[in-house]
N, C-alpha and C positions, 0 to 999 in steps of 0.2 A: 879222779881220786878214788871212786868206788871200784873201778877196774884195777887200779894199782893195788888196793888192799886185797882184792880177790886173788890176784896173782901171788901176793905174799902168802895168803892162806893156803893156796894150792901147793906152793913150794914146800911149806912146812908139813903139810899132810903127806906129800909124796916122800919126803925124807923119813917121816915116821913109818910109813908103810914099808919102806926099804929096810930100815933097821929092825923093825919088829916082826914083819911077816915075810921078809925077803921078796916082796912084790914090787914090781915097777909098773905103775898104772899111768899110761900115757895121757889119758883123758879123764880127769876127775870132774864130775858134774857138779856145778854150783848153781843152785836155784835161788830165787828171790821169794821170801816168805809172803804169804797173802796179807799179813798185817804187820805193821811196824812194831807192835808189842811183842812179836815173836823173834825179833832181831833183824839183822840186815842181810844175812845169808842163810841158806838152808842146804844141808848136805844129805843126799840119799845114799851116801857112800856105803853104809853098813848093809843095805839091801843088796847092793852090787857085789859085796864081798861074801855074802852069806853062803853061797854055793861053794866058792873057792875054799873058804875056811871051815865050812861045815859047822857053823855056829849060828845061834839065833842073832838076827840083826841088832836087837837091843843090847845084847852082851858085847857085840863088836863095837857098837856105838859108845858104850861105857868105857871100853878099853881105849878107844881113840881119844875120847875126852880126857881120860886120866893120864894118857901117855904122851900126847902130842906136845905138852908143855906150853909155856907162855909164848905168845906170838906178839911182837911189837905192833901196836896200833889196835889190838883187840882186847876187849874186856874179859870175855869168857866164851866157852863152848858149853852147850847144854844138850842133854839127851831129851828127846820129845817123842811121845807116843811109842810106837813099836820099834823105833830105831832111827828116826830122823835125828840129825844134829843141827840145832839152831846155833847160829854164831852171832855174837854181839860185838860191835866195834867200840872202841873208846870214842865216844861222841865228841868230847872236848878236843881230843887230838886231831880227829878228822876235820872238825869245823875250823880249828885254828889253821891247819894246813890249807884248807879251801879258801879261807878268808885271805891268807897271804898269797894265794895263787901260786903255790910252790911248784916247780917243775917236777914231773913224775918219772924222770929217768935218772935219778941220782944213784950212781954206782959207788958212792964213797963208802957205803957200808954193805957188807956181804948179805945182810938180811933184807936188802932193798932191791928186788928185781925191777927191771924197767916195766912201766905200765903197758907198753906196747912194743912188740917186736917189730922193727921196721925192716922188711926184707930188702935185700940189695937189688940194685938195678932200677932202671927207669920203667915207668908204666905208660902205656899209650892208651888213651881213651879216644875212640872215634865216635862222634855223634853228629846229629843234624842231618848231614848228607842229603840235602834238598836238591832235587833236580833243578838246574839253573834255567828254567824255561818260563817261570811265572812267579808271582808273589808267594811268599811263605804263608802257610795257613795254620789254623789252630792245631792240627795234628802234628805239624812240625814243631810247634812250641813244646808239646809234651816231650818229644825226643830231646830237644835242645836243653830244656830245663832239667830233665832227668840226668842227662850227660854232664851238664855243667855242675850240677849239685854233687854228682859222684866225683868229679874232679876236685871239688872243694873238700869233700870228705877225705879223699886220699891225701891231699895236701895238709889237711888238719892232722892226719896221722903221720906226717913227716915224709911222705913219698914224693919223689920227683916225677912230675907228670908232663907228658906232651899231649896237646889237644889237637886232634886232626878232624877235618871235615872233608870227606871224600866227595869229589865233584864228578858226577856222571855227565860230562859235556859232549858225549858222542852217542847217546842213546836216543830212543824213539821220541822221548818227550821234547828234547831240544830240536830234533828233526821236524817234529810236527809244527813247532812255532816258526821254524825256517820256511816250511811249506806254506804256512799262513801268510807270511810277509811276501814271499816270492810269487806264489801262485794265486792266492786270494786277493791280497792287497796290491799285488803287482808293484812292490816297492823296490827301488834300487838300493845298492849297498850304501850310497851316500845318504839317501833318505832315511834308511834304518838307523844309520849312525847319528843323524840329527835327532831322531826320536829318542834314541838311547841316551842322549845327552840331557834330555829333559827330566822333569821330576816324575818319580814313580813309574818308570818304564815297565817295571814288573807288573803293575796293574793293567797296563795296555796289553801285555803278553797274556795275562790271566784271561781276559775276554777273548783274545784271538785264539787261544788254545781251545776254548770251548767251541768256537766257531769252526775250527778245523775238524773236530770230531763230527760235527754235523755235516760238514762238507764231504767227509769220507763216506758218510751214510747215504749221500745223495746219489753217487755213482761209484760202483765197485772199482772202476778204472782209476778213480782219483787216488787210491791207495798206492798206485804205482809211483806217484810223486814222492811218497815217503821213502820207498825203497831206493829210489835214485838219490835222494838227499842223504840217506844213511851211507850209501856207498861213497859219495863224495866226501862226507865228513871223515870217514875212516881212512880214505886215501890221503887226505890233506893236500896242502899246497894248491888250492883251487879257489875260485870265487865263492862257491857255496860254503866251503869249509871256513873261509874268512868271515862270511856272514854269521855262521854258527858260532864262531869264536867271539865275534862282536856282541852278539845277543847274550851268550852265556856269561861273559865277563861283566856286562852291564847289569844283568839280573843278579849275578853273584855279589856284586858290590852292594846292591840294595839289600840282599839277605844279610850281609854283615852289618849294615847300618840298622836293620830291624833288630837283630839279635843284640847289638850293642845297647839298644834301649833297655834291654833286660840284664845288662852287665854280663853278657856272655861273649867270650872272646875265644879265638882259635890261634894256634901257633903255625899250623901248616895246612895248606889246601892241596892235597894230591889229586891230580885230575886223570880221568880215564884216557884222555888223549895221549898223555905221556906213557901210560901203561902200554899203549899200542906202539907209539912212535919210537920209544926207547927200547922196544923189543923185550919188555918184561915177560909178555906172554910166551914168546918163542922160547926163551930160556926156561920158563916153568914147564912148557909143553914137552920139551926134550927130557927134562928130569922125570916128569910124570909117565912118559912112555917107557923110558929106561927102567923105571921101578915097577912097571906093570900095573900102575894105578889106573891108567887109561888103556882101553882096548879098542881096536877098530872093528866096527860091526859090518858084516858083509851081507846080512839078510834081514828081512822083516822091515817094519816101518822106519827103523833107524839105520837102514843100510847106508853106508858111506859116511857115517858119523863116528866120532870118537866119543866113547861113553865110559862112565864109571858106575860102580854100584850105587844105587840110590841110598842115601843115608837112612839108617834104621832098618834096612832089609836083612842085614847080617852084620857080623863083626867086620870091622874095617880091615883093609888089606894088611897082610903082615909085611913088615919092612924088608927091603931087599938086604940080603946078606952077601958079603964079599965072597966071590968065588962060586956063588950059587946061581945057576941059570934061571932067568925069570920065565915062568910059564903063565901065559895069559889065562885068567879065569873066565870061564864062560858065564855070562850073566843073562838071566832070563829077560825077555823084553819088558816085562812089567817092572822089573827092578832096575832098569837102565835109566841113568841120568845123562842126558846129552850135554856134553861139554863143548864139542866142536861140531857145528852143523855140517851137513853133506856139501854145502856150498863153500865150506872152508872158513866161515866166520865163527868166531868164538863167542859163546854166550856170556852172560853176566857172571855166572859162577866161576868160569874159567879165569876171567880177569881178576876176580876176587881172590882166587887161590894164589895167583901171581903176586897180588898186592900184599897178601898176608905173609907170603914167603919173604917179601921185602921187609915187612914190619919186624920179623924176627931175625933179620940179617942172614937169610938162607938162600937168597937169590943170586948174589954175586953181581948185582947191578944197582945203580942209584939214579935218582932224579937229578935234573938240573933245578936250581932254585933261584927265585928272584923275589924281592919285596913286592907285595901287592897292595896292602892296606895298612895304614897307621891309625891306631885307635887314639882317641883324645888323650889318653894317659901315656902316649908315645910308644906303646907296645906295638911291635911290627908283626904282621901276619904275612907269612911267605906262601908262595904258590909254586907248583911244579912247572917246569918248562924243559925244553930240549937242551938248550945251552943257557946256563944261568950265571949268576954272580959267583966269583971265586970265594969270597968270605961269606959264609952262612952258618947257621947253627947246624948241629948234627941231628938229623932225624932218622928214625928207624933203628933197627938193631936193638930192640927193647927186651926187657925181661918178661913183661906181662902185657896182654892186650885185652881190653874190654871194648866190645863193639855194640853200641846202642842202636838197635834196630828192631822194628816191631815183630810181633809173634808170627806174622804171616811169612816171615823169612827164616823160620826155624829150620826147615829142610835144607835150604841153601847154606845156612850157617853150619849145619852139621856136616854137609858135604865138604866144606872147606876143612873142617876139623879132621874128617876121615882122610882127606887127601894128604894132610900133614902127617898123619899117622902112617899112611901107606908109603910115604917118602922116607920113613924112618925117623921122623921128628916127633916122637911121642911126647917128649918133655914140652915142646912148644905147644902141641895140641892140648896138653893138660893145663897150660897157662893161657889159653885162649877162651874167653868167656863171652858167650852171646848174652848181652844185657837186654833181655826181651821184655816187651810191654804190649799192652792192648791199645786199641784205637781211642780217639776222642770224637765224641758226637755232640749234638746240641740238644738241650731240652726244647720242647715246642715253644715255650715262653721266650727262650733266648732267641730262637730262630725268628719268631714274630717281631721281637724288639729290633732285630737287625734288618727288618724289612722284607723278609721272605713271605710269600703267600702260601698258606698251608691249607691242605684239604682237611675235611673233618676227620678222616682216618689219621692224618699226620698229628692233629691236635690231641688225639687219644693215645698216641704212642708215648713210651717212656723217654725215648730219645730218637733223634733223626740223624742218620748218617750223612756225612758230607761227601761230595764228589767233585774233584777238580775238573774232570773231563766234561761234566755237565754244568760247570760253572757255579755249582751250589756248594757254598762253604763260607768260612769266615777268614778273611785275610788277617794275618797276624797284626799288621799295623792298625787295621780298622778296629780290631778287638782292643788293642792297647788304647787307642784314641777314645773309644767308647767308655772303657773303664776309667780312664783319667778324667773324662768329662763328668762321669757319674760321681766319682770321688770328689771332684772339684766343687760340685754343687753342695756336697755335704760340708766340705771345708769352708766354702764361702759363707754358708749359713752359720757356722760355729765360730769362725774367726774373721769377721769383717775388718777387724783392726789391723790385720796383716796386709802387707803389700801384695799386689797381684802376682808378682814374681815369686814371692815366698809361698803364697797359697798354691800356685802352680807346682812348685817344687814338692810341697807336701802331698798334693793330690797325686803326683807321679809316684812318689814313694809308696803311698797307700795302694795305688792301682797295681804297680809292679809286685808288691808284696802279696796282694790278694791273688794275682794270677799265678805267681810261682808257688805259693802255698797250696792253692787249689790243685795244681798239677802234681804236687808232691804228696798230698795227704792220702791219696788212694794208692793201694798196693798195685804193683805193676800189672798183675793179671786182670785188674778191674777195668771194664769199659767206663770211661768218664763221660758223663753227660754235663757239659758246661752250662752254667747258669749265672747270669750277672748278679742277681739278688743274693744268691747263696754265697758267691765268692766275696762280695763286698761287705757282707754283714759284719758289724762290730761285735757280734755275739757268737758264741759257739766255736766250733773247730775251723777257724779261718785265720788268714794272715793278719787282718786288721785287729783281731782279738789279741793275738800274741804281741803285735806292735803296741797296742794300747796298754798292755801290762807294763811294758818298758816305760812308756810315757808317764804312767801313773807313778812308777818308782822314781822317775826323774823329778816329778812334781813335788814329791815329798821333800827332796833335798832343796829344790828351788824355794819352796815355801819356808823352809827352815833356814834360808840364807846360806846354804852349803853348796859346794861344787861337787856334784855326784861322782864325776870321774876322779877327782882328786881324793875324795873320801874313800872311794873304792880301792885306789892304788895303795892307800895306807891302812886298809881295813885290817890287815894282819897284825898291826901294832895297837889297835884300839882296845883289845881285850886280852886278859890273861887266860890261861887254861882253867883257873878257878872260876873266872867269870863265865866261861862257856859251860862248865859243869853246873854252875848254879842255875842256868836258864834252860839247859837241854837235858839233863839227867832225869831219870824217873818218868813215871806216867804223866806227870804234869807238863813235861817237856815234849811229849810225843808229837803233838800237832805241829809245832815249829820244827822239830827235828825231821819230820817227814818232808818239809820244804827244803831243809838243808841237804838231806840225803838225795832228794831229786836233783838239786843243783850240782851235787857231786858226781852225777852219773853221765855227764856229757861225753867224756871220752869212751866210756863203756858203751853208750848208745852208738857213737860213731863207729866203734869196732863192730857192733852188730850190723850196722848198715853196710859196711864194707864186706864182711864175711858172707852176707846173704844177698848182696847187691840189691838192697831194698831201702831207698832213702825215706820211705814212708815212716819208718821208725823214728827218724829225726823230727818229722812233723808232729808225730804223736808225743814225743818228748817235749817239744816246745809247747804244745797245747796243755799237757799235764802240768808242766812247771808254771805256765801262765795261770791255770786254774787254781793251783795251790797258792800262788802269790796273791791272787785276787781275794781268796778266802782270808789269807793273812792280813791283807790291806783293810778289809772290812772289820776284822775281829780286833785289831790292835791299832788304836789311835796314837800313832808314834809320837807326833810332835807335842801332844798334850800329856804324854807320860811324865808323871812326877818324879819317879825314881830315875836319877840320872844314869846310873849304871845300866838299868834295864833299857832306857831310851837309847843308849849307845849300842847295846846289843841288838835292838830292833832295827836301828839304822844300818848296822853292819849286815844284818840279814837282808834288808832291802838292797843294799849295795852289791852283795854277792849274787843275789838272784838276778838283779838287773844286768850285771856283767855277764852272767852265764846265758841269759836270754839273748843279749846282744850277740854273743859269740855263736849261739845256735842259729839265730836268724841270719847272721853273716854267712855261715856255712851253707845255708839254704839260698843264699844270694839275695837276701831281703835286708834292706836298710830300715832304720827307725827314724820317723819324723820327729821334729821337736815338739809338735802339738798334734792333737787329733780331735 
């Protein structure tokens, strides 16, 4: 609702500037005043126009306020200071619309622009992309939670989204586990298959993966086994490749089960094996050579390799023009990025270029598809294959791509973008976003609670980095189990009257909420040091704190003998505009109005999150709204209010905030338990 009114304000200002000054301002800045007493919006517009109009900012501000005219939904515009314009909304009108939960895309009147422009075309969000060689760990959870929340944000804004999870089933990580089973464990294919059919096969692979790293260090010749396995996997149609397929699919299924515990789902699992076997790379390779994006190096350390300019060392290659001969650009050795090695094998970035060309429908090839995994809600997840089922959803050929991958992959991601530009697909490159984030570590306290032995130096550090190759880290399922157990002890103590099943369900909701919120509240460039005690706290900036605010609101209605959901659905009919004016207008209504205004900003914050690819803003919004509600809860004893009209208003306030908090938390992938 807040964003809706902002757009209406901007449209009226833009129209005024055109008719008064013959100016067309594409981007009119709208700020939020530091205090509610100053209004709901602040405009620095006069300062921006001062040079163009050669007038003092305050004089321009006065002309704007006098000339813009009445704007539906707004009370007035005021000049402040040296030229700021403070804008006040009609509180009663906004509150009534918010209480009724009116749609914000009503085009029935010309003065009502849509609150959100919904771009055309499907969006593809790729996230998780866990190597299918061992159990998922805590670092993977940050990726998956960020990606899943961004999907939810896009869908909240009305976008159609495909969720993909790229599976590198031909890389060294899978090869190392194959080496472990075949060379260290001396297992047959049948024996491995029996192990894969058991529970938590991914845990067994976790331990074996660490052992393989140690085995490589024992004798240099042991690494030859990795090279041989990699060759067999890439060639396919042999016993070693079949073992790799068996292992990767079994581990992949476990990854999907782990993520489902966090309500994270995927639509399609494209695999690297099909990038190779369906000749995606060969098609992309030919296009890259023809466009001069790749050049063949004949000297130096990269002799015999196909290379392109390393991202960030100069401007990207100019696109090929019809009728113009391509001349290969000489790239200095320091600026070279090897795409195809001298032995003819293609590196990760090359395959990623081909994959992203497919994403944008630029490759001229497609995967085969088959159903791989059905979620409890009956949603089907598809996987790539060479020859698939005839009837399948359409994947790829999208309008926008967001790739959730950590900051260490920035150069590789920029290389893919440069390749798209070099091929002449600048529009696709502009619509490709690297959704970057930093790593997850553990606090020393958390590591100790998980059973790791720490040195004195470790104990003094702010955080401890995890390492899969060393076997040091936190498996995602172990973390979830520990959080659920900890939350369960709290729920058992507070609600012994509930059944064990119900207490378990509530503990799971609290634990999942705590974990997801913890991963989301930090901005993406922040290194997270995970800590059990901090994440599960019922106080402060945590998931349980936000959940508890909803439970408190629900309890108000339960104690009053009312159905909170039913009351909320009919909240728009409970009060008249005069009722809202009575309780919200003037300085006396400022504190409750601040709560209403915060509740009105959900779609505004969602828009911020999408524009900046920063879900942390939504967590901040949830925390601030929960804080404001808890202040309201303690200040106003609703059920004992003697004035029936005021009591109805206070109940409506609680219902609206409850609804918005539930909506915000749902967008963060967090459910709300019945009690806490």
